[in-house]
C-alpha positions, 0 to 999 in steps of 0.5 A: 588432708588432715585428720580431725575429730568433730564432736557435735551436740544435737537437740534431743528431739528426733526431727531436729536431730535427724534434720541436723545430722542430714544437713551436717553430712551434706555439708561435709560431703559438699566440702570434700570431707571423708568420714572415717568413723562415727560414734554415737555417744548418746544423750548427756547433760550439757555443762551449761544451758545452750539455746534453752536446753539442758541435754543433747545427743552427742556424736563424734565423727572422725574425718579427713578434711582439707584445712582450708575447708575447715574454716568454711565448714565452721561458718556453715555450721554456725548457721545450722539451727539444728546443731547445739554445739560443735568442735573441730579437734586436729589429730595427727 
């Protein structure tokens, strides 16, 4: 198991944020990820327009995950329309 930081940008609308977050947590759990910490970073401007949006809700997750599952999660997150952007960063 490796440690990762997962930065996720959700849409500002509450229903899309809630649905995206639930789906993300479900996908992480189904692939054996252990969520160690969750930091709500709030609403921020995006550097450029993404899916016709200029702002998003940022959330930073610290997780433990098998490296082979990270590739699978990357494919799953691409299909989640309630995520604007996401980024896995390996730490330690």
